[in-house]
C-alpha positions in Angstrom: -64.2 12.9 -10.4 -62.3 9.8 -11.4 -60.5 11.6 -14.1 -59.5 14.4 -11.8 -58.1 12.0 -9.2 -56.0 10.3 -11.9 -54.7 13.7 -13.1 -53.7 14.7 -9.6 -52.0 11.4 -9.0 -50.0 11.8 -12.3 -48.9 15.2 -11.2 -47.7 14.0 -7.8 -45.7 11.2 -9.4 -44.1 13.6 -11.8 -43.0 15.8 -9.0 -41.5 12.9 -7.1 -39.8 11.4 -10.2 -36.4 12.8 -9.3 -36.6 11.6 -5.7 -37.7 8.2 -6.7 -34.9 7.9 -9.2 -32.4 8.9 -6.6 -33.8 6.4 -4.1 -33.5 3.6 -6.7 -30.0 4.6 -7.7 -28.7 4.8 -4.1 -28.4 1.4 -2.3 -30.8 0.9 0.5 -28.1 0.2 3.0 -26.5 3.6 2.2 -29.8 5.4 2.6 -30.5 3.7 6.0 -27.0 4.2 7.3 -26.8 8.0 7.5 -30.3 9.4 6.8 -29.9 12.0 9.5 -27.1 14.0 11.3 -28.0 12.1 14.5 -26.8 8.8 13.0 -23.7 10.5 11.7 -23.0 11.7 15.2 -23.5 8.3 16.6 -21.1 6.7 14.1 -18.3 9.4 14.2 -18.4 10.5 17.9 -15.7 9.8 20.4 -15.1 6.1 21.0 -16.4 4.5 24.2 -13.5 4.0 26.6 -12.9 3.6 30.3 -11.1 7.0 30.5 -13.9 9.4 31.3 -17.6 9.3 32.4 -20.3 9.3 29.7 -21.2 12.9 30.5 -17.7 14.1 29.7 -17.8 12.3 26.3 -21.2 13.8 25.4 -19.9 17.3 26.4 -17.0 16.9 24.0 -19.3 15.6 21.3 -21.5 18.7 21.7 -18.5 20.9 21.5 -17.5 19.4 18.2 -21.1 19.5 17.0 -21.3 23.2 17.9 -18.7 24.1 15.3 -20.5 22.1 12.6 -18.3 19.0 12.6 -21.0 16.3 12.4 -23.1 18.5 10.0 -20.1 18.8 7.7 -19.7 15.0 7.6 -23.4 14.4 7.0 -23.7 17.0 4.2 -20.5 15.8 2.5 -21.8 12.2 2.6 -25.2 13.3 1.2 -23.5 15.2 -1.6 -21.5 12.1 -2.4 -24.6 10.0 -2.4 -26.3 12.4 -4.8 -23.4 12.4 -7.2 -22.0 8.9 -7.0 -25.1 6.9 -5.8 -23.3 5.6 -2.7 -20.7 6.5 -0.2 -18.3 4.8 2.2 -19.7 4.2 5.7 -16.5 3.1 7.4 -15.7 4.5 10.8 -14.0 3.5 14.0 -15.3 0.1 14.9 -14.6 0.5 18.6 -12.1 -0.8 21.1 -14.3 -3.7 22.0 -14.3 -5.0 18.5 -10.5 -4.4 18.2 -9.9 -6.4 21.3 -11.6 -9.3 19.6 -9.9 -8.8 16.3 -6.5 -8.8 18.1 -7.0 -12.6 18.8 -7.1 -13.5 15.1 -4.0 -15.4 14.1 -3.5 -13.6 10.7 -4.0 -10.2 12.3 -1.5 -11.0 15.0 1.0 -12.2 12.4 0.7 -9.0 10.4 1.0 -6.7 13.3 3.7 -8.5 15.3 5.9 -9.0 12.3 6.3 -5.3 11.7 6.5 -4.5 15.5 9.3 -7.1 15.9 11.3 -5.6 13.1 10.8 -2.0 14.4 12.9 -2.8 17.5 14.9 -5.8 16.3 18.1 -4.0 15.7 17.2 -1.1 18.1 19.1 2.1 18.3 22.7 3.4 18.9 23.1 6.5 21.0 25.7 9.0 19.6 27.3 11.9 21.4 28.9 15.1 20.2 32.6 15.9 19.8 32.8 17.1 23.4 30.8 14.2 24.9 33.0 11.6 26.6 32.5 8.1 25.1 32.1 6.6 28.6 29.1 9.0 29.2 27.5 7.8 26.0 28.0 4.2 27.0 26.6 4.8 30.5 23.5 6.4 29.0 23.0 3.6 26.5 23.3 1.0 29.3 20.7 2.9 31.4 18.3 3.1 28.4 18.6 -0.7 27.7 19.2 -2.3 31.0 17.6 -0.1 33.6 14.6 1.5 31.9 14.1 -1.3 29.2 13.1 1.3 26.6 13.4 -1.3 23.8 10.7 -3.5 25.4 8.5 -0.5 26.0 8.7 0.7 22.3 8.1 -2.9 21.1 4.9 -3.1 23.2 3.9 0.3 22.0 4.3 -0.7 18.3 2.2 -3.8 18.9 -0.6 -1.8 20.6 -0.5 0.8 17.8 -1.1 -2.0 15.3 -4.0 -3.5 17.2 -5.6 -0.4 18.7 -4.5 2.4 16.4 -2.3 4.1 19.1 -0.9 4.0 22.6 0.4 6.4 25.3 3.7 6.4 27.1 3.2 7.8 30.6 6.3 9.5 32.1 6.0 8.5 35.8 7.9 10.9 38.0 6.0 9.9 41.2 3.4 12.7 40.9 -0.1 11.7 41.9 -3.6 13.3 42.2 -3.8 17.0 41.4 -0.1 17.1 40.5 -0.8 15.1 37.4 -2.9 18.0 36.0 0.2 20.3 36.0 2.5 20.4 33.0 5.7 18.4 33.0 8.8 20.2 31.9 11.6 17.9 30.9 14.5 20.1 31.9 17.3 20.3 34.5 15.6 23.4 35.8 12.4 21.5 36.6 11.5 21.2 40.3 9.9 17.9 39.6 12.8 16.2 37.8 16.3 15.9 39.3 19.2 13.5 39.4 18.6 10.1 41.1 14.8 10.6 40.9 12.5 7.7 40.8 11.7 7.6 37.0 9.8 5.0 35.0 7.8 4.7 31.8 4.4 3.0 31.6 2.5 2.0 28.4 -1.2 2.9 28.6 -3.7 1.3 26.4 -6.0 3.8 24.6 -9.1 2.0 25.8 -8.3 3.6 29.2 -7.8 7.2 27.8 -10.3 9.8 26.7 -9.4 13.3 25.4 -10.1 16.3 27.5 -10.5 19.9 26.2 -9.3 20.5 22.6 -9.5 23.3 20.2 -12.1 22.4 17.5 -13.0 26.0 16.4 -9.8 27.7 15.3 -7.6 25.8 12.8 -5.2 28.7 12.6 -3.8 27.7 16.0 -1.1 25.2 16.6 -3.2 23.2 19.1 -6.1 22.6 16.6 -7.6 19.2 17.2 -5.0 18.5 19.9 -6.2 17.7 23.4 -4.7 19.8 26.2 -5.2 17.0 28.8 -6.6 13.5 29.0 -8.9 11.4 31.2 -7.2 8.2 32.4 -9.8 6.2 34.2 -11.3 9.3 35.6 -8.0 10.9 36.5 -7.1 14.2 34.7 -3.5 14.0 33.3 -1.8 16.9 31.5 -0.9 16.2 27.8 2.8 16.7 28.5 2.9 13.6 30.8 1.4 11.3 28.1 3.4 10.8 24.9 0.9 9.6 22.1 2.3 7.3 19.5 0.2 6.3 16.5 0.2 5.3 12.9 -2.2 5.9 9.9 -3.5 9.4 11.0 -7.1 9.9 10.0 -8.4 13.0 8.2 -9.2 16.0 10.4 -13.0 15.5 10.7 -12.5 11.9 11.8 -9.8 12.6 14.5 -12.3 12.7 17.4 -13.9 9.3 16.3 -10.4 7.7 16.4 -9.6 9.1 19.9 -7.1 11.5 18.3 -4.9 8.6 17.4 -4.6 6.6 14.2 -6.5 4.1 12.1 -5.7 0.7 13.5 -3.8 -1.5 11.1 -6.0 -4.4 12.4 -9.1 -2.6 11.2 -7.5 -1.9 7.8 -6.6 -5.6 7.4 -9.9 -7.0 8.8 -11.9 -6.9 5.6 -9.1 -8.6 3.6 -8.7 -11.3 6.3 -12.4 -12.0 6.3 -12.4 -12.5 2.5 -9.3 -14.8 2.8 -10.9 -16.8 5.6 -14.1 -17.3 3.6 -12.2 -18.5 0.6 -10.2 -20.9 2.9 -13.4 -22.3 4.5 -15.3 -22.7 1.3 -12.3 -24.5 -0.3 -12.1 -26.8 2.6 -15.8 -27.5 2.5 -15.5 -28.2 -1.3 -13.0 -30.9 -0.6 -15.7 -32.8 1.3 -17.9 -32.8 -1.8 -15.3 -33.3 -4.5 -16.7 -36.8 -5.0 -20.4 -37.4 -4.5 -21.9 -40.9 -4.9 -25.6 -40.7 -6.0 -27.7 -43.9 -5.4 -30.8 -43.8 -7.6 -33.8 -45.7 -6.3 -37.6 -45.6 -6.1 -38.0 -43.1 -3.2 -41.8 -43.3 -3.2 -41.8 -47.1 -2.9 -39.3 -46.9 -0.1 -41.4 -44.4 1.8 -44.7 -46.2 1.3 -43.3 -49.6 2.2 -43.4 -50.4 6.0 -39.8 -50.4 7.2 -38.6 -49.1 3.9 -36.5 -46.3 5.4 -34.8 -48.6 7.8 -34.1 -51.0 5.0 -32.6 -48.2 2.9 -30.4 -47.1 5.8 -29.1 -50.6 6.2 -28.4 -50.8 2.5 -26.5 -47.5 2.5 -24.5 -48.4 5.6 -23.4 -51.6 4.1 -22.6 -49.8 0.9 -20.4 -47.2 2.7 -18.7 -50.0 4.7 -17.4 -51.8 1.6 -16.9 -48.7 -0.5 -13.3 -48.4 -1.7 -11.3 -48.6 -5.0 -11.1 -52.5 -4.8 -14.8 -53.1 -4.1 -17.6 -53.8 -6.6 -21.0 -51.9 -6.4 -24.1 -54.0 -7.0 -27.6 -52.6 -7.6 -30.9 -53.6 -9.1 -30.7 -53.2 -12.9 -34.3 -52.0 -13.2 -35.1 -50.0 -10.1 -31.7 -48.7 -8.9 -28.6 -47.0 -10.3 -25.3 -45.6 -9.0 -23.7 -42.4 -10.3 -20.5 -40.8 -9.2 -20.5 -36.9 -9.5 -17.1 -35.3 -9.5 -16.7 -31.6 -8.6 -13.7 -29.7 -10.1 -11.6 -27.8 -7.6 -9.4 -26.2 -10.3 -8.6 -22.6 -9.5 -9.7 -22.8 -5.8 -6.2 -22.9 -4.5 -5.2 -19.9 -6.7 -8.1 -17.9 -5.3 -7.0 -18.7 -1.7 -3.4 -17.8 -2.5 -4.4 -14.5 -4.2 -6.5 -13.5 -1.2 -3.6 -14.3 1.1 -1.2 -12.4 -1.1 -3.6 -9.4 -0.9 -3.2 -9.4 2.9 0.6 -9.4 2.6 0.4 -6.5 0.1 -1.9 -4.4 2.2 0.5 -4.9 5.2 3.4 -4.2 2.9 5.2 -7.3 4.1 6.8 -9.9 1.7 5.2 -13.3 1.8 8.4 -15.0 2.9 8.6 -12.5 5.8 4.9 -12.7 6.9 4.3 -16.4 6.4 7.8 -17.8 7.0 7.6 -19.7 3.7 7.2 -18.9 0.0 4.0 -20.6 -1.0 3.8 -22.0 -4.5 2.0 -19.7 -6.9 3.4 -16.5 -5.3 5.9 -14.4 -7.1 9.5 -15.0 -6.2 10.5 -13.2 -3.1 14.0 -11.9 -3.6 16.5 -9.5 -2.0 14.7 -6.5 -3.6 11.5 -7.3 -1.7 13.3 -7.6 1.6 15.1 -4.3 0.9 11.8 -2.6 0.2 10.3 -4.0 3.3 13.3 -2.8 5.4 12.7 0.7 3.9 9.1 0.5 5.0 10.1 -0.6 8.5 12.6 2.3 8.7 9.7 4.7 7.9 7.7 3.2 10.7 10.6 3.6 13.1 10.7 7.3 12.5 7.2 7.5 13.9 8.7 6.7 17.3 11.8 9.0 17.1 10.2 11.9 19.0 8.9 9.6 21.8 12.2 7.8 22.2 14.1 11.1 22.3 11.8 12.5 24.9 12.4 9.4 27.1 16.1 9.7 26.6 16.1 13.3 27.7 14.2 12.3 30.9 16.7 9.5 31.5 19.6 11.9 31.1 18.2 14.1 33.9 17.5 11.1 36.2 21.0 9.7 35.7 23.2 12.8 35.3 21.0 15.8 36.4 21.5 17.6 33.1 20.7 17.3 29.4 23.5 17.1 26.7 21.9 18.6 23.6 24.5 17.0 21.4 23.3 13.5 22.3 21.2 11.9 19.6 20.5 8.4 18.3 20.2 6.5 15.1 18.3 3.3 14.3 20.6 0.4 13.5 20.4 -0.8 9.9 18.2 -3.7 9.1 19.3 -6.5 6.8 23.0 -6.3 7.6 25.3 -8.0 5.0 27.0 -11.3 5.8 30.8 -11.5 6.5 31.4 -12.6 3.0 29.5 -9.7 1.5 31.4 -7.3 3.9 34.7 -8.7 2.8 33.9 -8.3 -0.8 32.7 -4.7 -0.3 35.9 -3.9 1.7 38.1 -5.3 -1.1 36.2 -3.2 -3.7 36.7 0.0 -1.6 40.4 -0.9 -1.1 40.9 -1.2 -4.8 39.1 2.0 -5.4 41.3 3.9 -2.9 44.5 2.4 -4.4 43.4 3.4 -7.9 42.8 7.1 -6.9 46.0 7.1 -4.8 48.0 6.0 -7.8 46.6 8.8 -9.8 47.7 11.2 -7.0 44.2 12.3 -6.3 44.5 11.8 -2.6 47.5 11.8 -0.3 48.8 8.8 1.8 47.3 10.5 5.0 43.9 10.9 3.3 44.0 7.3 2.2 44.9 6.1 5.7 42.0 8.2 7.2 39.5 6.7 4.7 40.7 3.1 5.4 40.4 3.7 9.2 36.9 5.2 9.0 35.5 2.3 6.9 33.7 -0.1 9.3 33.7 -3.0 6.8 37.5 -3.0 6.6 37.9 -3.5 10.4 41.0 -1.3 10.5 39.7 1.3 13.0 42.4 0.4 15.5 45.3 1.9 13.4 46.8 5.2 14.6 46.0 8.5 12.9 49.6 9.3 12.2 51.7 7.7 9.5 54.4 5.3 10.8 58.0 6.7 10.9 60.3 5.2 8.3 64.1 5.4 7.9 65.8 7.0 4.9 67.5 3.7 4.0 64.3 1.7 4.1 63.1 0.6 0.7 59.3 0.5 0.4 59.4 -0.9 -3.2 57.1 -3.9 -3.3 57.5 -4.8 -6.9 59.2 -8.2 -7.4 62.4 -8.2 -9.6 62.0 -9.3 -13.1 64.8 -11.8 -12.8 65.0 -13.3 -9.2 68.2 -15.3 -10.1 70.1 -12.2 -11.2 68.9 -10.3 -8.1 70.4 -13.1 -5.9 73.7 -12.9 -7.8 73.9 -9.2 -7.3 73.3 -9.4 -3.6 75.7 -12.4 -3.1 78.9 -11.8 -1.1 82.2 -11.3 -3.0 84.6 -14.4 -3.2 88.0 -14.5 -1.3 91.0 -13.0 -3.2 93.2 -16.1 -2.9 90.7 -18.5 -4.2 90.0 -16.3 -7.2 93.7 -16.1 -8.1 94.1 -19.8 -8.0 91.1 -20.3 -10.2 92.5 -17.7 -12.6 95.8 -19.6 -12.9 
């Protein structure tokens, strides 16, 4: 019977060998994280917000689960665990955690630096050929001075960096059930007209929860796009809320990120934690860089009545007189003093490298993010700033659609109609200095003169090119060439012999005087 039991046990172990090998290969934290679809659903479900009741969120989660959303995530993670031995378990950390992270100084520096530069130079509104310049100027004044669109977009960019997204609510005065109706930004809309009470409100995503959305038919344009939103229990049609976000997540993760983007603060948080640990450990190491060890008979001190107090008095006196000019005295047989030095070489390099990693993940030059160029960093030159400005320009384009929608609404409120030819452009970042502009203008002038001398362009074309160049500052000249008389000489070359030229142009002497001189 003993032999049979041993054989059976051996067979059972052999059948479970593959499972045991898999469990040993996969980290325990990975196995415990998503061992069932229920835990996957808990981690990747809609975030907890103030927008809608809990029942509404659970109904939306069930709708996404009914099409196999959470099962697909769980099965793909299990497959990755089988093949690779582990898998990422990152997901949306929640608005509560993001509200706490937003208070971190390094996170704020990273997010606010980019948000400030997105709206630093702002925009320039441009009209078509038939648009009066005064109409364009009036619209630009209304955008900046009356509706404060620049401040709104700046706040939106900051909220996007901290929370992953934000909403711009177009407030037309509608309330209650009217907010559930679509908003049509057109001069034919009954809700929008000239001199209407129009404003724009930035809504934090913690107050918004998506309503119905298409999660079953990816062939439709509204796939994974909410048709309306809950805003603190109030249903609002999607056309009244303009979502702005960055770092869009993959399709399966859109519900868990509230159909917005991955917060930049969440992306940076891991790198900021590592940098903070390096900074704290290096600071603590400075306290222990020099450790003075006093060797004595500890057993005798503990066994002697009052020995501990005597040792404390001894140590206090030693600390009081300890400096570079003092002399340490101890018993030559029962005591000894040893100074232990701890090397801190390389610690500062580790802290700098971890800080440099934060700047690289945020795609911000060190001199821009920190305000200084710390020693040990690579030199931050003009090329780094140009690359950063290109990155900011890319971020600005994320807000183009939202800004254009707001401008269209402002046009109706101010003029009662929409001019389709009106657009805008973001002003250039990193404008050259006056010296650089003058050098560029001189170079262009020399180029125009060279091609004019070769008769490639006409004087009229050269004049038009000079007038249209903003760096030359000659936009005030007229379009037509100046009128010139036939007798006017435009030769600018100086004579080879100035003295001879003066003699040729000198007046003729009187006849009588010349005769007298001749005699």
